[in-house]
N, C-alpha and C positions, 0 to 999 in steps of 0.2 A: 814567620820571622821575615821573609823580604831577600834572603842572602840563596843565593845560587847555590853555594858551599859553605860552610860553618868554617869562618876564618880562625886563626890563631887570635889568644888577645893579641902578639906583637903585630900580626898582619892587621888587624882593628886598630890599633895604638896609631903605626905608621899611616895608614888611611885617612886616619881621622886628622891627624896634625896638619898632613899634604892638603886637604880638600879644605875648599872655600869658604870662608865664613857662611856664608849663605846654606851650604849645604849642611855643617855641621848640625843643626837641629837634627834634623832628620837622623842623622848617623845614632845623636844621641837618641833618640826617638826607640831605634832599633835596640838599643841595648838596652833600654829600660822593659820593655817584650820577652828577652832572649832568656834561656835559660839559665838557672840560677848557677849551676856547673860552669857556666862559661863567663859570667857574670863575677863569678867567687875569681877565677884566674884572671881576668881583666883584673881585678882590684888587687890583686897579689903584685901585679906589675905596675901597675899605677902606685902604689906606696913607696916601691924605690925612687919614683920620679917625681914625688914631692921635695925630695929632698937635692935634687938638679939644679945646677948652677944655672941653668937657663933658664929666668923667671917665667917667659912665657912658654917650657916645658911646665912649671911648677903651676902654674895658672890653668891651664888645659887640664892638668892632673886629677886636681878638684874641680873643676866644672865637671869633669868624666863621673867622680865619684858623688857627684849630686845626683845619677843616674842609675845607679848600680843596685840600689835598692839595704838592705839587708847587711849584704858583706862591707859597707863600707864604712861599717862600724869598728872594724879592724882598722883601719885608719885612721881613726879619733885620735892616739897619742899623737899623730905627727901633725894632725889637723888642730891639733890644738898650738902645736909650735908656729905653725904657720899665721896665727892671728899677731906675733910678733915680727911678722915677713916685712924688710924695708921696701918693698913696694907695694904702693897702695893699692893696684890691681890684683895681685894675691892675697891681698889681706881681704878683698871687699868679694870675690869669689869664694874664698873660704868660710867667711861669714856665711854667704848663700848657701854651701854646702852642709854646713852644721846645721841651719833652718831645716833643709832637706833630711837629714838623717833623723832629727825631730830630738822628744826627749831621752834618750840614749848620750846625746851629746848636750845634757844637763852640767857639764864642768865648762861649758864654755859662758854660760850665765854670767857671773862679775865681770869676765870680759867681754860681751855683748854690753850690759849696762853703762862698762866707760867708754864706749864705744856711742851709746845713747846718747851721750853728755856731750859730742862734738855737733851740737845743734844743727843747722841745715845742710850738714856734710851727705853724700849719698851714702856713705858708710854709716851713718847714724839711722838712716833710712833702712838700710840694711838690715840692719841690728836688730830697729822693731820689728820687721816681718820675719826676722827668725826667733825672736822671742816668743811670738805669738806661736810658732810653731813647736818650739822644743819644751817651753813652760809646759810641764803635764798639768790635766785636770786631776781635783781629787781621788774622783772615780778611778781613773787611768792608773793609781800609783796606790790605791788602798789593797789592793790584794797582793802588792809585792811589799807592803810593809815598811814602805820607802817613805823617809818623811822630806819634806819640802820647807824650803826656806818662805820668811814672813814676807818678801818680795815676791819671788814665787806664786805664791798664794794671791797676794793682791792683785799680781798683774795678772792674773789668770782668771780671777774672779771680774777684775774690773773687762776684759775682753769678754768674758760672757755675758754680761751684763750690757754690754755695745751689741753683741750680736741680738740680744731678748729687745734690744728696744728698737734697732735699725729696723727701717723696711726689711722684709725678709727675702726680697729677688735683688740684693745689693752685692751683684758680683766683687766691688773693692773688697768687699769685707771678708766675703766667703773667702777670696786667696789671702787675704790678710791673714787672717787667723789661722784655717787649716784643720778647725776642730768643730765638735758640733755644742750648740749653744746649751749653758746651763743655768735657767733663770734663779734670780736671788729669791730666796723663798722669803724674807723679811726685810722689813726698813733698818733692822739689828744690821741684817747681814750687809747691806749696802755701805751703813756707815765704817762698818769693818774695815771698808776696801779706802776710806777716804786718805790714809799716809799714802796707800800706791798713788792716787790720784794727784794727791798734791806735789808728792814726789815729779810724776810727770809732766806737771802743770810748771816746775820750778826747772827741770833738767833736760825733760823730754825732747825728743826731735818732736817738728810739726805736728807728726801724725799721731804721738802720743798725745801731746797738750788737745788738740782738739777731740780725741776718744774721751780724754779727761773732763772736758768742759760739756761733752753734749751728757754723759751720764751726771756729771754733778747739775744739768739742766731739768732731769727727773727726778733729783732730792729734795728740793725745796730749802727751808728749814736747816734741812739736815745736813746739809754744805757749808752753814756758817763757819765751821773750824776751816775751809780756804777761802775766805775773802780774804784775805793778803793777797795769796799768791792770781786771784782771779782780778783782784784791782792791779796787780803787774801785768796782767794778759791785755789790759787795756791798752800797754804800751805795747802789746803783741807787732811784730813786722808784717803779721800776715792779717789784712784787713777783714775774714771769716773769723779769725777768732775772737778779733775786738770785738765783734758785734755779739757773738754769743757770749763775749762775757759781759757783757751789757746785759743781755738779757738773762742770765743767770743771778747777777745782783741786783735784779730786778725783780725775782721770784724768793729771794733768801728771805727777806723782810727788812723792816729798819733797825734792825739791830745792826744793820751794817755801815747806817748811817755817817755816826762818828768817824769811821776810816776812810769814808768818804770826802769827808769835810775835810779832813786833816791834808789831802793832796791837791788842794783848790790853788794851792799855791806853788803848786811844784811846773817847773819849768817843758816838762814831755806834754804837749798840747794834746795830743791822743790819749792820753791817761785823762790829763783835766775835761777834756770833749765828752770822754766816757763816762767821768764822776757826774757831769753835769746831768746828762738821759738820765741814770739811776734816781738821780736825786730830787729830778721831776719827777719821775713815777712814783715815787714815795709821797709827794704834794705836803699835807701838812706837817707828814712825820719830820720831813725837812728844815721846819721852820730855822733851825739853827743853824742852817747854811745860809741864811740869807745874806748877814753881811758881805761875806766872803765871795757871794754869788753878784752881790752889786759891784764889788772892786772887779769881777772879769766883766764888766760891761765896758771898760776902760784897756783892756789887753789890746795890743795891737793886731792880735789873730782874729779876724773876721769870721772865723765859725767858733770862737770861743767866746766870742760876742754874742753873735745868734742864740749859740745855743744854751747860755746862759740868761738871755731875755727870756727863752723858753720854759726855761727850771723856772724862773721867777714868777709867771703867768701860770704854771701851772701848780705851784705849792700857793699862790694868791698873797703873792709878799707886798702888803700895801704901802709895807715903809720903801718899797721897791721904786715909788710911781713918779715921784720925781727924777729919779736915775734912768726911767723909761721912759718918759718925757723928752730927755736931753737926747736921748738915742735914735729917737725918732729924726732928728738931723741929721743923723751917721751917712757919711760919706756911700756906705755902702748898700746899694737898695734892698739885699736881702734880710740885712742887720735891721735896717728901715719898717721892712714889713714885718719883721718879727717882733719887737719893740712896740709897734700898733697894736698887733695880735696879743700880746701880754695885757699891754693897757687895758683892752678892752675887757679880756679874760678874767681880770682883779675887778674892772670894777662890777664887771656882772655878779661876782661872786660876793660882794658885799653885802 
């Protein structure tokens, strides 16, 4: 166990509290490998400390509970209360501990979902990881006869599919999930998780948005109901998510074209840029977009002029030839080159 003599729970706690921060993980590792009886005694002493007036004591108590294993379940009622703690560090540590406890902490799901909506905060990221650990699989609850909510069902299936489609040796996925993969049995089952994927795109933390997009990328036309949220993702603050959203929209099919055309007048440049990329990929199916793409050739942003020219060349828009010819005199060199390329491509396609 690593101890010369077994300390009492109180002795261990006092040593832990006074030890340097870099030494605390070693103490916690010893706890996780100690006898159950000791961890049970320690849990009893920690439960009282979750109510301490000193915020550092509450935070440390929650931290230790993440390492005592099954005995930590006794602390669940108070840990649930700490989700409302006014101190962010205490709340963050509590979320992490609930994730470590796993499925027995499922009553925390509604609160974790709420934290997940807090966009790019550290709390949202921790809530996402906790949900991945405490939302049970269908197999794990079948024997207990426990019902799971639609959100839980969708969240688990989404993560299971993510593990199935990701490379097998991705430590980031394994650490986040903490569960075995359960591959989708058919396309119908994948469609069943669409509401959860759309929800994650709309309100989830960056990790959730990325996972949702990666799953949608495997669904082809069945991802069509997510088109609206994918178009919004073209304006995401994360460039990787923007690029993946372009790829997914380009694989759903030309049914997305009307919605893509409708945003070409938008002031959000990343969204317009992404729409041009997708419309160009659909070529002839994007003919209805030509007039609006021509109008984009006059926009102030050089990226938009360049991308609109590319899309018009891919579409083979003969009616855009005069505007593209004028664009070869643009002040920006890249725009001039793209306009010349588009003119050559359209002439070749005639």
